[in-house]
N, C-alpha and C positions, 0 to 999 in steps of 0.2 A: 579857435577864437570864438566861433559861434557858441560853443558849449559854455565857455567862460562867461560870455555876456548873458546867456540864459540863466546861469546859476546866480550871477550878480543881480539880475532883475528879480529873481525869486527871493533872494535873501533881503534885498531892499524892500520888496513888497510886503513881506512879513513884518520886518522890524519897523519900517516907517509907519505902517498902518497902526501898529500898537503904540508907537511913540505919539503920533498925532491924536490917537484916541485917548490915551491916558495922560500924557504930559501936557498936551495942549487942550485937554478937556473937550474934545469934539465928539466923543462917542464913537463906537466901532463902525456903525453904518456910515455916518458922515465921513469919517476918516477914509474908509475904503472907497467910497464913492468919489470923494474929492481927488484922491491920489490916482485912482484908476482913470478918472476923467482927464486929468492932466497928462498921464502917459498915453492914453488913447488919442487925445487931440494932437499931442506932439507927433506921434507917428502917422496920424492922418494928414497933417499939414506938411510934414517933412518925410515922405515915404522913401526918398532916395538917399537919405543919410546913411543907412545901412543896407545890407542886401535884403532881398525879398523874404527869405526865410526868417530873418530877425525882425523885420518890419511886421510880419504877420504874427510871430510867436511871442515876442517880448510883451506886448500888451496882454495877451492871454495868460502868460506865465505870471505877470505882475498881478493881474486880477485874481487869479487862483491863489497865489501866495498871500494876497491881502486877506483872504478868508482865514488864513492861519492867524494873522494879527488881530482879526475881529474876534475869533473864537477863544483866544488865549484868556484864561481866567484871571480876574483881578488878583493882585498880590503875587502873581507869578511873573513879575516883570524881569525875568532873566533873559537879557537880550542874546546871550550865547545860545540858549535853548531855542529861541525864536529863529536865530540865524541857522542853526543846525536843522531845524524843521523846514526852513525855506530851502536849504541845500537838498534835503531829502525829497522835498516836493519837486524840485527841478530835475533830480535824477530820475524819479518815477515818471515825470512828464516827458523827458527825453526818450525814455525806454518803453513807453506805454504801448507802442506799436498800434495795432488796430483794435485792441481789446475794448477800449472805451469809445470806439467810433459809433456815432449815432446814439450814444447813451446820454440821456439828459442829466445834467448835473455832474458831468465828469470832473470839472475843476473843483467843485466842492467836495466830491468824493476823494479826489487825490489829496486835497488839503486835509481832509479828515484823517486819511491814512497816514500822512506825514506827521501830523500833530500827535495823534494817538501813539504812533511808534516812538516818537521823540519822548513823550511823557512816560511811556513804559520804560524806555532805556534810562531815563533820568531817575525814575523810581527804583529801578533795579540797581543802579549804581549807588544811589543813596542808601538803599537797604543793605547792600553788600558792604558798604563802608562802615555802617553801624555794626554789622555782624563782625567785621574784622576788628573793630575797636573793642567790642565786648570780648572777643576771643583773646586779644592781646592782654586785656585786664585779667582774665581768668588765668592765662598762662603766667602772667607776672605773679599772681597770688600763689600759684602752685609752686613755682620755682623759688619764691621767697620763703615759703614754708620749708622747703627741702634744704635751703641753705642754712637754716638755724640749727 
Protein backbone atom coordinates (compact mmCIF):
# COMPACT_ATOMS: atom_id res chain seq x y z
CA UNK A 1 0.00 0.00 0.00
CA UNK A 2 2.87 2.38 0.82
CA UNK A 3 4.48 1.88 -2.57
CA UNK A 4 1.20 2.47 -4.42
CA UNK A 5 0.66 5.78 -2.62
CA UNK A 6 4.24 6.88 -3.33
CA UNK A 7 3.80 6.04 -7.01
CA UNK A 8 0.46 7.86 -7.14
CA UNK A 9 1.97 10.96 -5.48
CA UNK A 10 4.79 10.94 -8.01
CA UNK A 11 2.51 10.61 -11.03
CA UNK A 12 0.23 13.35 -9.71
CA UNK A 13 3.19 15.59 -8.95
CA UNK A 14 4.47 15.44 -12.52
CA UNK A 15 1.14 15.67 -14.33
CA UNK A 16 -0.57 18.23 -12.10
CA UNK A 17 2.42 20.57 -12.20
CA UNK A 18 2.45 20.49 -15.99
CA UNK A 19 -1.32 20.94 -16.13
CA UNK A 20 -1.34 23.95 -13.78
CA UNK A 21 1.67 25.41 -15.58
CA UNK A 22 0.37 25.07 -19.13
CA UNK A 23 -3.42 24.79 -19.04
CA UNK A 24 -3.97 27.26 -16.22
CA UNK A 25 -1.14 29.53 -17.46
CA UNK A 26 0.62 29.78 -14.09
CA UNK A 27 4.15 29.02 -15.27
CA UNK A 28 6.30 26.11 -14.14
CA UNK A 29 7.79 27.66 -11.00
CA UNK A 30 4.51 28.95 -9.64
CA UNK A 31 2.73 25.67 -10.44
CA UNK A 32 5.36 23.57 -8.68
CA UNK A 33 5.57 25.90 -5.69
CA UNK A 34 1.81 26.15 -5.25
CA UNK A 35 1.13 22.43 -5.48
CA UNK A 36 4.12 21.53 -3.32
CA UNK A 37 3.02 24.04 -0.70
CA UNK A 38 -0.48 22.55 -0.63
CA UNK A 39 0.86 19.00 -0.22
CA UNK A 40 3.44 20.07 2.35
CA UNK A 41 0.95 22.01 4.45
CA UNK A 42 -1.59 19.17 4.26
CA UNK A 43 0.85 16.68 5.73
CA UNK A 44 2.17 19.23 8.21
CA UNK A 45 -1.28 19.89 9.65
CA UNK A 46 -2.54 16.31 9.33
CA UNK A 47 0.48 14.12 10.15
CA UNK A 48 -1.60 11.27 11.55
CA UNK A 49 -3.73 10.61 8.47
CA UNK A 50 -1.17 8.17 7.08
CA UNK A 51 1.73 6.31 8.66
CA UNK A 52 5.01 8.06 9.46
CA UNK A 53 6.80 6.75 6.35
CA UNK A 54 4.16 8.17 4.00
CA UNK A 55 3.80 11.43 5.91
CA UNK A 56 7.54 12.00 5.53
CA UNK A 57 8.00 10.74 1.96
CA UNK A 58 4.88 11.78 0.03
CA UNK A 59 5.73 15.51 0.17
CA UNK A 60 9.31 14.77 -0.92
CA UNK A 61 8.19 12.56 -3.78
CA UNK A 62 5.57 15.08 -4.88
CA UNK A 63 8.11 17.94 -4.88
CA UNK A 64 10.66 15.88 -6.79
CA UNK A 65 8.12 14.74 -9.35
CA UNK A 66 6.89 18.31 -9.76
CA UNK A 67 10.36 19.08 -11.16
CA UNK A 68 9.47 16.75 -14.03
CA UNK A 69 6.32 18.76 -14.73
CA UNK A 70 8.38 21.95 -14.60
CA UNK A 71 11.07 20.75 -16.97
CA UNK A 72 8.81 19.21 -19.60
CA UNK A 73 9.23 21.16 -22.81
CA UNK A 74 6.34 23.11 -24.29
CA UNK A 75 4.46 21.28 -26.97
CA UNK A 76 5.29 17.95 -25.41
CA UNK A 77 2.05 17.88 -23.45
CA UNK A 78 1.73 14.14 -23.59
CA UNK A 79 0.33 13.28 -20.17
CA UNK A 80 1.07 9.60 -20.66
CA UNK A 81 4.78 10.37 -20.95
CA UNK A 82 4.59 12.62 -17.90
CA UNK A 83 2.84 9.88 -15.93
CA UNK A 84 5.41 7.31 -17.02
CA UNK A 85 8.19 9.68 -16.03
CA UNK A 86 6.55 10.16 -12.63
CA UNK A 87 6.28 6.39 -12.26
CA UNK A 88 9.94 6.00 -13.12
CA UNK A 89 10.83 8.74 -10.62
CA UNK A 90 8.99 6.94 -7.84
CA UNK A 91 10.64 3.62 -8.65
CA UNK A 92 14.09 5.20 -8.52
CA UNK A 93 13.17 7.10 -5.34
CA UNK A 94 11.96 3.95 -3.58
CA UNK A 95 15.07 1.99 -4.58
CA UNK A 96 17.68 4.72 -4.21
CA UNK A 97 19.10 3.23 -0.99
CA UNK A 98 21.78 5.44 0.49
CA UNK A 99 23.44 6.42 -2.80
CA UNK A 100 22.00 9.95 -2.75
CA UNK A 101 22.30 10.35 1.05
CA UNK A 102 23.74 13.78 1.82
CA UNK A 103 23.88 14.64 -1.87
CA UNK A 104 22.48 18.10 -2.49
CA UNK A 105 19.90 18.22 -5.25
CA UNK A 106 18.98 14.56 -5.05
CA UNK A 107 15.31 15.15 -5.96
CA UNK A 108 16.24 17.24 -8.96
CA UNK A 109 18.81 14.67 -10.06
CA UNK A 110 16.27 11.86 -9.77
CA UNK A 111 13.74 13.93 -11.71
CA UNK A 112 16.32 14.58 -14.43
CA UNK A 113 17.17 10.88 -14.66
CA UNK A 114 13.48 9.91 -14.89
CA UNK A 115 12.62 12.56 -17.50
CA UNK A 116 15.64 11.95 -19.73
CA UNK A 117 15.10 8.19 -19.61
CA UNK A 118 11.43 8.60 -20.53
CA UNK A 119 12.21 10.96 -23.41
CA UNK A 120 14.88 8.56 -24.66
CA UNK A 121 12.46 5.63 -24.69
CA UNK A 122 9.79 7.76 -26.37
CA UNK A 123 12.27 8.82 -29.05
CA UNK A 124 13.46 5.25 -29.48
CA UNK A 125 9.92 3.91 -29.88
CA UNK A 126 8.98 6.70 -32.28
CA UNK A 127 12.12 6.17 -34.35
CA UNK A 128 11.57 2.40 -34.36
CA UNK A 129 7.98 2.75 -35.52
CA UNK A 130 9.07 5.03 -38.37
CA UNK A 131 11.69 2.50 -39.39
CA UNK A 132 9.15 -0.33 -39.28
CA UNK A 133 6.77 1.72 -41.42
CA UNK A 134 9.48 2.37 -44.01
CA UNK A 135 10.44 -1.30 -43.97
CA UNK A 136 6.83 -2.30 -44.62
CA UNK A 137 6.64 0.12 -47.57
CA UNK A 138 9.83 -1.26 -49.08
CA UNK A 139 8.65 -4.83 -48.55
CA UNK A 140 5.32 -3.99 -50.19
CA UNK A 141 7.09 -2.54 -53.26
CA UNK A 142 9.39 -5.55 -53.56
CA UNK A 143 6.59 -8.10 -53.38
CA UNK A 144 4.37 -6.03 -55.64
CA UNK A 145 7.03 -6.07 -58.37
CA UNK A 146 7.52 -9.82 -58.02
CA UNK A 147 3.79 -10.50 -58.36
CA UNK A 148 3.64 -8.87 -61.82
